[in-house]
MARGUVO-87128 format. One line per field, with one value per atom (N, C-alpha, C): atom name; chain; residue number from 1; x, y, z. Coordinates in Angstrom, 3 decimals. Each point is the difference from the previous one (the first is absolute). Example, Ala and Ser with C-alpha at 12.3 -4.5 7.8 and 13.67 -1.06 7.14 Angstrom:
atome	(N_CA_C_N_CA_C)
chaine	(A_A_A_A_A_A)
num	(1_1_1_2_2_2)
xx	(13.190_-0.890_0.900_-0.350_0.820_-0.770)
yy	(-5.690_1.190_1.200_1.050_1.190_1.090)
zz	(7.800_0.000_0.000_-0.720_0.060_0.730)
This chain:
atome	(N_CA_C_N_CA_C_N_CA_C_N_CA_C_N_CA_C_N_CA_C_N_CA_C_N_CA_C_N_CA_C_N_CA_C_N_CA_C_N_CA_C_N_CA_C_N_CA_C_N_CA_C_N_CA_C_N_CA_C_N_CA_C_N_CA_C_N_CA_C_N_CA_C_N_CA_C_N_CA_C_N_CA_C_N_CA_C_N_CA_C_N_CA_C_N_CA_C_N_CA_C_N_CA_C_N_CA_C_N_CA_C_N_CA_C_N_CA_C_N_CA_C_N_CA_C_N_CA_C_N_CA_C_N_CA_C_N_CA_C_N_CA_C_N_CA_C_N_CA_C_N_CA_C_N_CA_C_N_CA_C_N_CA_C_N_CA_C_N_CA_C_N_CA_C_N_CA_C_N_CA_C_N_CA_C_N_CA_C_N_CA_C_N_CA_C_N_CA_C_N_CA_C_N_CA_C_N_CA_C_N_CA_C_N_CA_C_N_CA_C_N_CA_C_N_CA_C_N_CA_C_N_CA_C_N_CA_C_N_CA_C_N_CA_C_N_CA_C_N_CA_C_N_CA_C_N_CA_C_N_CA_C_N_CA_C_N_CA_C_N_CA_C_N_CA_C_N_CA_C_N_CA_C_N_CA_C_N_CA_C)
chaine	(A_A_A_A_A_A_A_A_A_A_A_A_A_A_A_A_A_A_A_A_A_A_A_A_A_A_A_A_A_A_A_A_A_A_A_A_A_A_A_A_A_A_A_A_A_A_A_A_A_A_A_A_A_A_A_A_A_A_A_A_A_A_A_A_A_A_A_A_A_A_A_A_A_A_A_A_A_A_A_A_A_A_A_A_A_A_A_A_A_A_A_A_A_A_A_A_A_A_A_A_A_A_A_A_A_A_A_A_A_A_A_A_A_A_A_A_A_A_A_A_A_A_A_A_A_A_A_A_A_A_A_A_A_A_A_A_A_A_A_A_A_A_A_A_A_A_A_A_A_A_A_A_A_A_A_A_A_A_A_A_A_A_A_A_A_A_A_A_A_A_A_A_A_A_A_A_A_A_A_A_A_A_A_A_A_A_A_A_A_A_A_A_A_A_A_A_A_A_A_A_A_A_A_A_A_A_A_A_A_A_A_A_A_A_A_A_A_A_A_A_A_A_A_A_A_A_A_A_A_A_A_A_A_A_A_A_A_A_A_A_A_A_A_A_A_A_A_A_A)
num	(1_1_1_2_2_2_3_3_3_4_4_4_5_5_5_6_6_6_7_7_7_8_8_8_9_9_9_10_10_10_11_11_11_12_12_12_13_13_13_14_14_14_15_15_15_16_16_16_17_17_17_18_18_18_19_19_19_20_20_20_21_21_21_22_22_22_23_23_23_24_24_24_25_25_25_26_26_26_27_27_27_28_28_28_29_29_29_30_30_30_31_31_31_32_32_32_33_33_33_34_34_34_35_35_35_36_36_36_37_37_37_38_38_38_39_39_39_40_40_40_41_41_41_42_42_42_43_43_43_44_44_44_45_45_45_46_46_46_47_47_47_48_48_48_49_49_49_50_50_50_51_51_51_52_52_52_53_53_53_54_54_54_55_55_55_56_56_56_57_57_57_58_58_58_59_59_59_60_60_60_61_61_61_62_62_62_63_63_63_64_64_64_65_65_65_66_66_66_67_67_67_68_68_68_69_69_69_70_70_70_71_71_71_72_72_72_73_73_73_74_74_74_75_75_75_76_76_76_77_77_77_78_78_78_79_79_79_80_80_80_81_81_81_82_82_82_83_83_83)
xx	(-5.845_0.684_0.463_0.815_-0.412_1.189_-0.134_1.490_0.303_1.176_0.586_-0.568_-0.019_-0.534_1.127_0.992_1.114_1.660_-0.044_0.943_1.020_1.410_0.521_0.651_0.596_-0.151_1.411_1.633_0.741_0.177_-1.303_0.800_-1.322_-0.886_-0.833_1.574_0.175_0.837_1.491_0.187_1.762_0.390_0.894_-0.322_0.459_-0.627_0.786_1.369_-0.005_1.085_1.164_-0.328_1.739_0.311_-1.102_0.950_0.602_-0.351_0.174_2.079_-0.182_1.385_0.771_-0.076_0.162_1.005_-0.762_0.370_0.661_0.135_1.344_1.014_0.332_0.971_0.696_-0.667_0.178_0.943_-0.520_1.025_0.138_0.324_1.550_1.296_-0.385_0.416_0.791_-1.265_1.238_0.593_-0.987_0.285_1.294_1.025_1.246_0.802_-0.408_0.914_0.083_-0.369_0.795_-0.468_0.048_1.285_1.522_-0.410_2.304_-0.200_-0.452_0.752_0.317_-1.504_0.589_1.054_0.433_0.698_0.959_0.028_1.306_0.893_-0.903_0.429_0.723_-0.154_0.291_2.023_0.570_0.937_0.378_1.111_1.029_-0.536_-0.764_-0.615_-0.093_0.452_0.277_-1.541_0.403_-1.317_-0.690_-0.177_-1.401_-0.267_0.741_-0.890_-0.633_0.750_-0.509_-1.614_0.397_-2.072_-0.512_0.040_-1.014_-0.496_0.865_-0.940_-0.444_0.207_-1.298_-0.919_0.950_-2.023_-0.761_0.252_-0.219_-1.283_0.791_-0.266_-1.611_0.782_-1.309_-0.832_-0.107_-0.779_-0.869_0.498_-0.846_-0.478_0.049_-1.448_-0.734_0.362_-1.682_-0.219_0.524_-1.686_-0.071_0.727_-0.859_-0.754_0.136_-0.949_-1.046_-0.290_-1.428_-0.542_0.969_-0.520_-0.270_0.740_-0.120_-0.279_0.220_-0.441_-1.514_0.499_-2.033_-0.838_0.248_-0.245_-0.498_-0.146_0.020_-0.439_1.075_-0.277_-1.377_0.080_-0.591_-1.130_-0.237_-1.645_-0.964_0.676_-0.601_-1.615_-1.476_-0.898_-0.500_1.185_-0.187_0.277_0.953_1.130_-0.975_-1.630_-0.422_-0.978_-0.192_-0.747_-0.798_-1.685_-0.786_-0.881_-1.442_-1.256_-1.206)
yy	(-215.350_-0.099_-0.291_-1.035_-0.772_0.200_1.015_-0.075_-1.095_-0.292_-1.266_0.502_-0.674_0.528_-0.573_-0.446_-0.923_0.654_1.382_1.134_0.325_0.213_-0.174_1.886_-0.066_1.295_0.612_-0.154_0.385_0.680_0.890_0.806_-0.498_-1.549_0.087_-1.165_-0.988_-0.971_-0.464_1.339_0.378_0.758_-0.370_-0.070_1.331_1.115_1.404_0.023_-0.918_0.155_0.017_-0.986_0.375_0.944_0.964_1.257_1.327_-0.862_0.702_-0.339_-2.039_0.047_0.100_0.205_0.443_1.169_0.980_1.878_-0.131_-0.703_-0.442_-0.073_-1.873_-0.537_1.258_0.892_1.149_1.262_0.019_1.637_-1.084_-1.744_0.304_0.286_-0.849_0.021_0.994_1.023_0.806_1.698_-0.181_0.641_-0.985_-0.273_-1.057_-0.204_0.734_0.188_1.256_1.077_1.126_0.759_-0.876_-0.213_-0.291_-0.880_-0.233_0.747_0.795_0.774_1.510_0.670_0.619_0.346_-1.059_-0.835_0.877_-0.950_-0.053_1.174_0.538_1.583_1.047_-0.323_0.602_-0.347_-1.010_0.004_-0.992_-0.171_-1.348_0.664_-0.645_-0.010_-1.294_-0.254_-1.146_-1.091_-1.573_-0.881_0.433_0.296_-0.550_1.874_1.182_1.160_-0.442_-0.239_-0.535_-1.557_-0.528_-0.872_1.806_-0.237_1.132_1.387_-0.133_1.429_-1.260_-1.112_-0.106_-0.729_-1.117_0.157_0.989_1.213_1.838_-0.268_0.025_0.836_-0.840_-1.240_-0.871_-0.194_0.102_-0.154_1.352_1.225_1.377_0.143_-1.226_-0.180_-0.737_-0.917_-0.395_0.910_0.796_1.209_0.958_0.672_0.857_-1.189_-0.647_-1.237_0.099_-0.824_-0.544_0.866_1.161_0.581_2.173_-0.057_1.415_-0.623_-0.361_-0.258_-0.900_-0.678_-2.019_1.387_0.156_0.223_1.936_0.761_1.194_0.246_-0.255_0.061_-0.574_-1.165_-0.703_-0.758_1.158_-0.209_0.928_0.927_1.049_-0.270_0.472_-0.507_0.458_0.688_0.544_-1.169_-1.092_-0.873_-1.477_-0.371_-0.872_-0.596_-0.708_-0.324_-0.700_0.733_-0.589_0.460_-0.274_0.389_0.471)
zz	(-107.554_0.785_1.331_-0.125_1.647_0.669_1.297_1.137_0.670_-0.158_0.621_1.648_1.021_1.406_1.007_-1.084_0.856_-0.514_-0.430_-0.641_1.177_-0.378_0.962_0.142_0.933_-0.169_1.357_-0.598_0.647_1.119_0.265_0.815_0.893_0.299_0.940_0.790_-0.988_0.062_0.882_-0.792_0.756_1.395_1.116_0.837_0.399_0.808_-0.082_0.568_0.883_0.909_-1.370_-0.763_-0.250_-0.859_-0.308_-0.195_0.777_0.916_1.308_0.677_-1.114_-0.031_-0.513_-1.153_-1.204_0.289_0.934_0.061_1.211_0.484_1.438_-0.557_-0.903_-0.685_-0.707_-0.525_-1.269_0.319_1.584_1.135_0.495_0.549_0.365_-1.112_-1.378_-0.813_-0.463_-0.328_-0.679_1.645_1.505_0.727_0.122_-0.021_0.797_-1.399_-0.949_-1.055_0.458_0.243_-0.358_1.552_0.892_0.988_0.431_-1.143_-0.639_-0.660_-0.921_-0.487_-0.097_0.974_0.670_1.077_1.011_0.996_-1.157_-1.324_-0.535_-0.711_0.295_-0.965_1.372_1.656_0.657_0.363_-0.689_-0.168_0.596_0.385_1.348_2.041_0.003_0.491_1.282_0.967_1.608_-1.021_0.010_0.372_1.013_0.762_1.267_-0.342_-0.528_-0.010_-1.910_-0.648_-0.401_-0.776_1.062_-0.144_1.131_0.318_0.762_-0.598_-0.660_-1.276_-0.654_-0.794_-0.630_0.661_1.432_-0.214_0.942_0.669_-0.463_-1.113_-0.862_-1.608_-0.416_0.305_-0.426_0.751_1.506_0.827_-1.034_0.297_-0.436_-1.741_-0.181_-1.292_-0.106_1.574_0.425_0.483_0.374_1.100_-1.296_-1.216_-0.639_-0.582_-0.469_-0.407_0.331_1.094_0.808_0.802_0.286_0.612_-0.457_-0.369_-1.048_-1.821_-0.553_-1.349_0.377_-0.187_0.804_0.801_0.861_1.092_-0.354_-0.204_0.121_-2.038_-0.784_-1.702_-0.305_-0.051_-0.497_0.546_1.669_-0.098_0.050_-1.531_0.496_-0.725_0.497_-0.644_-1.322_-0.893_-1.645_-0.441_0.708_-0.642_-0.164_1.043_0.638_-1.732_0.124_-1.058_0.590_0.390_0.372_-0.629_-0.059_-0.655_1.088)
């Protein structure tokens, strides 16, 4: 059996930064929807307080994900798949 020298390997040809872009867009959508649902559960709030709460909860999602989960939990040695 002969092996083709020009075989296509998707991991090597697919740009790595696209995964970060997909992750960021998904985080924006999920955090915004969650922030709106959380602030709506508080009842009647003035519009300016409502907007500040949405912004704060939205920012907390980013801090928790990028600093907490991605920075500490997903960087553990046991989770790395290197030989």
